[in-house]
C-alpha positions as CSV (number, residue, x, y, z in Angstrom):
1,M,-23.2,-3.6,18.7
2,W,-20.0,-5.7,18.8
3,F,-19.7,-6.0,22.6
4,D,-23.3,-5.5,23.9
5,E,-23.9,-9.1,25.0
6,I,-20.6,-9.6,26.8
7,A,-20.8,-6.1,28.4
8,A,-24.1,-7.1,30.0
9,A,-22.5,-10.0,31.9
10,D,-22.5,-9.6,35.7
11,N,-19.5,-11.8,36.2
12,P,-17.4,-12.1,33.0
13,E,-15.6,-15.3,32.5
14,L,-14.2,-17.3,29.6
15,K,-17.4,-17.0,27.5
16,E,-16.9,-13.2,27.6
17,L,-13.2,-13.5,26.6
18,R,-14.3,-15.5,23.5
19,G,-17.0,-12.9,22.9
20,F,-14.3,-10.1,23.2
21,V,-12.2,-11.8,20.5
22,R,-15.2,-12.3,18.2
23,G,-16.3,-8.6,18.7
24,T,-12.7,-7.4,18.0
25,V,-12.6,-9.4,14.8
26,A,-16.0,-8.1,13.7
27,F,-14.9,-4.5,14.4
28,L,-11.6,-4.9,12.5
29,E,-13.6,-6.5,9.6
30,L,-15.9,-3.5,9.5
31,S,-12.9,-1.2,9.3
32,L,-11.6,-3.1,6.3
33,K,-14.8,-3.6,4.4
34,E,-16.6,-0.3,4.9
35,E,-14.2,1.9,2.8
36,A,-16.7,4.8,2.6
37,F,-16.8,5.2,6.4
38,F,-13.2,4.5,7.0
39,V,-11.6,6.4,4.2
40,V,-9.5,8.1,6.8
41,L,-7.5,4.9,6.9
42,W,-7.0,4.5,3.2
43,K,-7.4,7.9,1.5
44,K,-3.6,8.5,1.0
45,N,-2.8,5.0,-0.2
46,K,-5.6,2.7,-1.5
47,Q,-3.1,-0.2,-1.8
48,L,-2.9,-0.3,2.0
49,R,-6.5,-1.4,2.3
50,Q,-6.0,-4.3,-0.1
51,M,-2.8,-5.3,1.7
52,A,-4.5,-5.1,5.1
53,S,-7.5,-7.2,3.9
54,Q,-5.2,-9.9,2.5
55,T,-3.1,-9.9,5.7
56,F,-6.2,-10.1,7.8
57,E,-7.8,-12.9,5.9
58,K,-4.6,-15.0,5.4
59,E,-2.7,-14.5,8.6
60,V,-4.6,-12.6,11.3
61,L,-7.6,-14.9,11.3
62,E,-5.3,-17.9,11.7
63,N,-3.7,-16.1,14.7
64,V,-7.2,-15.6,16.1
65,K,-7.9,-19.3,15.8
66,H,-4.7,-20.0,17.7
67,L,-5.7,-17.5,20.4
68,N,-9.2,-19.1,20.7
69,A,-7.6,-22.6,20.9
70,T,-5.3,-21.5,23.6
71,I,-8.2,-20.1,25.7
72,E,-10.1,-23.4,25.2
73,Q,-7.1,-25.6,25.9
74,A,-6.4,-23.8,29.2
75,H,-10.0,-24.1,30.1
76,S,-10.3,-27.8,29.3
77,D,-7.1,-28.8,31.1
78,D,-8.3,-29.1,34.7
79,Q,-4.8,-29.3,36.1
80,S,-3.6,-26.0,34.6
81,Y,-7.0,-24.2,34.7
82,G,-6.3,-23.0,38.2
83,D,-3.1,-21.3,37.1
84,F,-4.9,-19.9,34.0
85,K,-7.7,-18.5,36.1
86,N,-5.2,-16.9,38.5
87,A,-3.5,-15.3,35.4
88,L,-6.9,-14.1,34.2
89,T,-7.7,-12.6,37.6
90,E,-4.3,-11.0,37.9
91,H,-4.8,-9.3,34.5
92,G,-8.4,-8.2,35.2
93,L,-9.9,-10.5,32.6
94,I,-12.6,-12.0,34.7
95,G,-15.0,-10.6,37.3
96,Q,-15.5,-6.9,38.1
97,A,-12.4,-5.6,36.5
98,M,-13.3,-7.2,33.2
99,R,-16.9,-6.0,33.6
100,F,-15.6,-2.4,33.8
101,K,-13.3,-2.9,30.8
102,L,-16.1,-4.3,28.7
103,A,-18.6,-1.6,29.8
104,V,-16.1,1.1,28.6
105,L,-15.4,-0.7,25.4
106,N,-19.1,-1.2,24.7
107,Y,-19.9,2.5,25.5
108,I,-17.3,3.6,22.9
109,A,-18.3,1.0,20.3
110,N,-21.9,2.1,20.5
111,K,-21.1,5.6,19.4
112,W,-20.7,4.1,15.9
113,D,-24.4,4.4,15.1
114,D,-24.3,8.2,15.6
115,L,-21.0,8.7,13.9
116,K,-21.9,6.9,10.6
117,N,-24.7,9.4,10.1
118,D,-22.7,12.5,11.0
119,L,-21.8,14.8,8.1
120,R,-18.5,15.8,9.8
121,R,-17.8,12.1,10.4
122,Q,-14.2,11.8,9.1
123,V,-12.7,13.9,11.8
124,R,-14.9,12.3,14.4
125,I,-14.3,8.7,13.1
126,R,-10.5,9.2,13.4
127,A,-10.9,10.1,17.1
128,W,-13.4,7.3,17.6
129,L,-11.1,4.8,16.0
130,K,-8.3,5.8,18.4
131,Q,-10.6,5.4,21.4
132,M,-11.7,2.0,20.1
133,F,-8.2,0.8,19.6
134,D,-7.2,2.0,23.0
135,A,-10.2,0.3,24.7
136,I,-9.5,-3.0,22.8
137,D,-5.9,-2.8,24.1
138,A,-7.1,-2.7,27.7
139,V,-8.3,-6.2,27.2
140,L,-6.1,-7.5,24.4
141,D,-2.8,-6.7,26.1
142,S,-3.9,-8.5,29.2
143,L,-5.2,-11.5,27.2
144,I,-1.8,-11.8,25.4
145,E,0.0,-11.7,28.7
146,A,-2.3,-14.4,30.2
147,T,-2.3,-16.7,27.2
148,G,0.9,-16.0,25.3
149,A,-1.2,-15.9,22.1
150,G,-2.8,-13.2,20.0
151,H,0.3,-11.2,19.2
152,L,-0.4,-10.8,15.5
153,L,-4.0,-9.7,16.2
154,K,-2.7,-6.9,18.4
155,E,0.0,-5.9,15.9
156,F,-2.5,-5.7,13.1
157,K,-4.8,-3.6,15.3
158,D,-1.8,-1.4,16.2
159,T,-1.0,-0.9,12.5
160,L,-4.5,0.2,11.8
161,S,-4.3,2.5,14.8
162,A,-1.2,4.1,13.3
163,L,-3.0,4.7,10.1
164,A,-5.9,6.3,12.0
165,T,-3.6,8.8,13.7
166,A,-1.4,9.5,10.7
167,A,-2.0,13.0,9.2
């Protein structure tokens, strides 16, 4: 699904970080566009979906561009790359620690195919969304710490998470 390719990497590095950001964006886009499946987020206030979509398109995607540029800049600057790689290692964003995080994220993400065909799906989708948001946080929090970028992406995801858990 969103994270299959990067979860298959034996030794995740920067390519997988970029893939994580792409997968996270794709997951968030799905939650905004597939209203029928994600009615749990919007059923009490349909205007929130429109506001979320506008915020995502106008601001969050710009923040994602900045996050990706920060990752690329740190990688391309040979002098600072050693420090950046140390920060990635310290936060478990490369190597075995990242492999584990991506495997868990991918495992949860791949439950989507079963959920979307389940008649009792709204209750289960709410729980699944919470799991997805938590698994994304395991990487995103560390990525923000290591790069200093991506705060709005996280805050947007956190806001959707609050909607998923609201009664």
